[in-house]
N, C-alpha and C positions, 0 to 999 in steps of 0.2 A: 356320578358315573356308576353304572351297574354292569354286571356281567362277570363271568368266571372263566378264566383261561384254563382250558382242558389240555391243550397241547400247544406248546410255544412254537411259533414260526419265526425264524430269523430273517429279517429283510434289511439288507444294506443298500441304501440309496446310492446310486452312482454319482460321480462328480457333477455331471450335467444337471441332474435333478436337484442336487443341493444348491447349486448356483441359481437355478431357476426359482426355487422356493425362496432363497435369500433375497433375490432382487424383487420378487413379487411382494414379499413381506415388507421390505423397505419402502416400497412405493404405495401399496394399497391396503396395508393392514388397517382394519377398522372400517373398511369399505365393503359393501356387499359383493364386490368382485373377488375378494381374497379367497374365500372357500372354493369357488369354482376354478380359479386359476391354479390354486395349489392342487386341487383334485386332478386337473388336467395333467400337471407335471407328474403326479404320482402314478396316474394310469399309463403314462408314457414310459415309466421306468421299467427296466427288465424284470424287476421283482414284483410287478403289479398283481401277480396271481394271489398275493397275500391279502389283497383287498377283500376277496371273498371270505377268507377266514375272519377278518375283522368284522365285516358286516353281519355274518352269520352269528358270531359270538355276541356281538353287541345288540343284534336285533334292530339295528339302525343303519342309516346310510353313511357312507364315507364323509359326505359333506356335513352331516350332523355331528360326527365325531370331531371333525376339524373345527367346527364352530365352537364346540364345547372346550376344545383345547385352548382357544384364544379368548374365552369369555372374560370380559373385563379388561383386556389389553387394548391399548390405543396405538395409533400410528406414532412411530418414534421408538417403540419398544425394539431393543436390539434383536435382529433376526435369530441369533443364537439362542436367546431366551425363548423365543417362539418355537424353535425346533425342539428344544429340550421339553417344552410343554406338550408338544405333539407326541414325542416319544413316550412320555408318561401316560398320555391318554391311550395310545395304542397298546402299551404294555398291559393295561387293565383288561384288554380283550384278547390276550394271547399272542400278540405280535411284538416281537423284540425288534424295534426299529433302530437301525444303526446308520451312520453317515460316513461316506467317503470324505476325506479332508477337502475343505474349500481351498481353491488355488491361492486365494489371497489371505484368508483368515484362519486357515489351518483347521485344527480340531475344534469343531463347533461346540461340542459339549464341554470341553475344557474352558473355552471362552465364556460359556454361560455360567460355569462355576466361578470364574474370576469375577464376573459381574455381580454374582450373588454376595460376594464378600467385599464388594465396592472397590475392587482393584481396577475396574474400568477396562474398556476395550483397548487393544494394542494397535491403534492406527497412528503411526508416527511417520512424518515426512520431513525431509531436510532439503532446503533449497541452497544450492551451492553459490559461491561468490559471483559467478558470471550471471546466474539467474537473478540474484539480488540486484546486481547492477542494472540489468535490463529492465526489471520492474521499476526500479528507482527512476531511471530515465523516462520510462513510459508514463509513469504517474506525473512526473514533473512536466513533461512535454504534452500531456493529454493524448498520448499515443498508446491506447489500451489494447493489448494483444494477449489475452489470457490463454489463447490456444497455443501460443509460443512459450509462455512462461511456465506452464505446469505440465508435468508428465502424465502419462495415461493412468498410472496408479493413483495419483492424487485426485485426478478428475473422477475416476471410478468411485473412490471412497466418498468423496464429497457428494456426488450425484446420487449415491445410494441413500444418503441421509437427508439431503437438501431437496426441497421441492422445486427443482429447476436445474439448469446446467451451470457450468463454471462461469460462463460469461455473465449470467444473471447474478450469480453470487458476487462477482467482482463489482458489478453495478451497485449492489446493495452495500458493499463495503465502502465504495467511493462516496455513496450518498451519506454515509455516517461521518465522513471526514470533511472539515471546512474547506471551501474552495481556496486554492492557492496555498494549502497547508504544506508543511515540510513533508516530503515523502515518507519519512520515518513514521509519521502518524498513520499512514496507510498500512504499513507493515504491522504496527501494533493492532490496528483494527482488524486486519486480516487474520492475525493469530487468534484474537478473541472470537472472531466469527467462526473460525475453523473449530475452536474448542467447543463451541456450542453444539457442534455436530460430531463430537467424539474424536476429533483429529488433533493430534499434537504436532503443530506446524512450527518448525524451527528454521533459523536463517544463519547462513555463514556471514561473517563480517563483510560489510561493503568494502571494496578495494580502497576507497578514499575516505569514507565516513565512519568506518568501523562498525561497531555493534549498533544496529538500527534501533533495537528496542531500548538500549541505554540512551541513545540520542533522543528518542521520543520522551523518555522520562525526564531528561535534562530540560527539554523544552517546557515541561510542566512546571519546573521550578521558577 
């Protein structure tokens, strides 16, 4: 990266822009679409006048600067890490890039810092007893209704990281469990699957069968 910042411009991205870049990053980072989609979001932001400062100081296009910011990053990189890298790239060309809080993930730079020290993302979800009972019955009876089982927050978090919707994810989990298996094994598989995508999924005790993960462990004995 080259360039010298003569006069610093402070650019705070609004919430809508942060959300757009976050979702784009979760879906297409590593794809040739990413720079163009992110550039479109930045140019639509109210502070987009600062792009001129960036390009003049850098002597390069916005798309080139964005591409440099994610050089070596692959799909699956947490979006907060990507935003922090874009901030560092812009900083070198006199633009102090800041971010409104993400409605779901909060302070994106604080999240990126946590990831750097291996504290991990803070995506935790808890299914209440009524939901656990409904999933148990649905798995047992082969009446699969993920659109009724999971709330919008869980669906949003999973779909940001997983290449598909929640219904497809449930199909993948079901495929990993033997046919006619005790439903507790589905819960264990679902928790492990969710953890692969940075989600800490927990379950209230089943009204009849109690701790579903403990039951799954007992079945292994």
